[in-house]
C-alpha positions as CSV (number, residue, x, y, z in Angstrom):
1,M,9.9,-8.0,3.2
2,S,6.8,-9.4,1.5
3,S,4.6,-7.1,-0.5
4,N,1.7,-7.9,1.8
5,S,3.5,-6.6,4.8
6,R,4.6,-3.5,2.9
7,V,1.0,-2.7,2.2
8,T,0.1,-3.4,5.9
9,I,2.9,-1.1,7.2
10,A,1.8,1.7,4.8
11,A,-1.9,1.4,5.7
12,H,-1.0,1.5,9.4
13,A,1.2,4.5,8.9
14,L,-1.5,6.4,7.0
15,A,-4.2,5.5,9.6
16,W,-1.9,6.7,12.4
17,L,-1.1,10.0,10.5
18,E,-4.9,10.5,10.1
19,L,-5.6,9.9,13.8
20,A,-2.8,12.2,14.8
21,R,-4.2,14.9,12.5
22,R,-7.7,14.5,14.1
23,R,-6.0,14.9,17.5
24,G,-4.4,18.2,16.4
25,K,-1.0,17.0,15.4
26,P,-0.9,16.9,11.6
27,W,2.9,16.2,11.4
28,L,4.6,13.1,12.9
29,T,8.2,12.1,12.7
30,S,9.2,8.8,11.2
31,D,10.2,7.7,14.7
32,E,6.7,8.5,16.0
33,V,5.0,6.5,13.2
34,A,7.5,3.7,13.5
35,A,6.7,3.4,17.2
36,S,3.0,2.8,16.4
37,V,3.9,0.3,13.7
38,N,6.5,-1.3,16.0
39,T,9.1,-1.4,13.2
40,N,12.5,0.0,12.5
41,P,12.3,3.7,11.5
42,V,14.5,2.9,8.4
43,I,11.9,0.4,7.2
44,L,9.2,2.9,7.8
45,R,11.0,5.8,6.0
46,R,11.2,3.6,2.9
47,S,7.4,3.0,3.1
48,L,6.8,6.7,3.7
49,G,9.1,7.5,0.8
50,D,6.9,5.3,-1.5
51,L,3.8,7.0,-0.2
52,R,5.3,10.5,-0.8
53,K,6.2,9.6,-4.4
54,A,2.6,8.5,-4.9
55,G,1.3,11.8,-3.5
56,L,-0.3,10.2,-0.4
57,V,1.9,11.9,2.2
58,K,4.1,15.0,2.2
59,A,7.4,15.4,4.0
60,R,8.8,18.4,5.8
61,R,12.5,18.9,6.7
62,G,14.1,21.1,9.3
63,A,12.4,22.4,12.4
64,G,9.1,20.6,12.8
65,A,10.2,17.9,10.3
66,G,7.9,15.0,9.7
67,F,5.2,13.5,7.6
68,A,1.6,14.4,7.1
69,L,-1.2,13.2,4.8
70,A,-1.1,14.9,1.4
71,R,-4.8,14.2,0.7
72,P,-7.8,13.8,2.9
73,A,-8.0,10.3,4.4
74,E,-11.5,9.9,2.8
75,E,-9.8,10.2,-0.6
76,I,-7.0,7.7,0.0
77,T,-8.1,4.2,-1.0
78,M,-6.4,0.9,-0.2
79,F,-5.8,0.6,-3.9
80,D,-3.8,3.8,-3.8
81,V,-1.7,2.3,-0.9
82,W,-1.2,-1.0,-2.7
83,A,-0.2,0.8,-5.9
84,A,2.2,3.0,-4.1
85,V,4.2,0.2,-2.3
86,D,3.7,-2.9,-4.5
87,R,4.7,-2.5,-8.1
88,E,4.6,-6.3,-8.9
89,P,1.6,-7.9,-10.6
90,L,-0.8,-9.6,-8.2
91,L,-0.3,-12.9,-9.9
92,A,2.5,-13.9,-12.4
93,L,3.0,-16.4,-15.1
94,H,5.9,-18.8,-15.3
95,H,9.4,-17.3,-15.0
96,S,10.5,-19.4,-17.9
97,E,8.6,-20.4,-21.0
98,P,6.6,-23.6,-20.5
99,N,7.3,-26.6,-22.7
100,R,5.4,-25.9,-26.0
101,E,5.5,-29.6,-26.9
102,C,3.3,-30.3,-23.9
103,P,-0.5,-29.8,-24.5
104,V,-0.8,-28.0,-21.1
105,G,2.4,-26.0,-21.6
106,R,1.3,-24.9,-25.0
107,G,-2.0,-23.5,-23.8
108,I,-1.8,-22.6,-20.2
109,Q,-0.5,-19.0,-20.4
110,P,-3.5,-17.4,-22.2
111,V,-5.9,-19.2,-20.0
112,L,-4.1,-18.2,-16.8
113,T,-3.8,-14.6,-18.1
114,D,-7.6,-14.4,-18.3
115,V,-8.0,-15.9,-14.8
116,Y,-5.4,-13.6,-13.4
117,D,-6.8,-10.5,-15.1
118,D,-10.3,-11.3,-13.6
119,A,-8.8,-11.9,-10.1
120,S,-6.7,-8.7,-10.4
121,E,-9.8,-6.7,-11.4
122,A,-11.8,-8.1,-8.4
123,F,-8.9,-7.4,-6.0
124,G,-8.5,-3.8,-7.3
125,A,-12.3,-3.2,-7.0
126,A,-12.3,-4.4,-3.4
127,L,-9.4,-2.2,-2.5
128,R,-11.0,0.8,-4.2
129,R,-14.0,0.5,-1.9
130,R,-11.9,0.9,1.3
131,T,-10.5,4.3,2.4
132,I,-8.0,5.1,5.1
133,A,-10.7,7.2,6.9
134,G,-13.2,4.3,6.7
135,M,-10.6,1.8,8.1
136,L,-9.7,4.2,10.9
137,E,-13.4,4.5,11.9
138,R,-13.5,0.7,12.1
139,I,-10.3,0.5,14.1
140,L,-11.6,3.0,16.6
141,Q,-14.9,1.2,17.2
């Protein structure tokens, strides 16, 4: 599954957990969340596991088992979600060393690193401005 869809599934799950909390049901099973996302519960449990490790959701076993938000939705940013489920850099350099004999191959990596660093900073800043609570408000409009 692509990283973009993992972020989307995680954001959907968090928004659904927040809506359920607002409706008086703070704990949902992975099957309940998977039904909203319309995905296999196994895929969803992997995403919820990543979110739990990042401290964004908490899990409860046994009677009343399920998942709930671990922090207020107003404090969970999309950057938090992205960081929890996508551990790869946003943009990457060559997988193998470029040809150092070529004038482009010799100089491209430092230039691209600067460009990619700028793009990653802008991406992160945009995600930090969006919270799960804010997104849910827009969804419900």
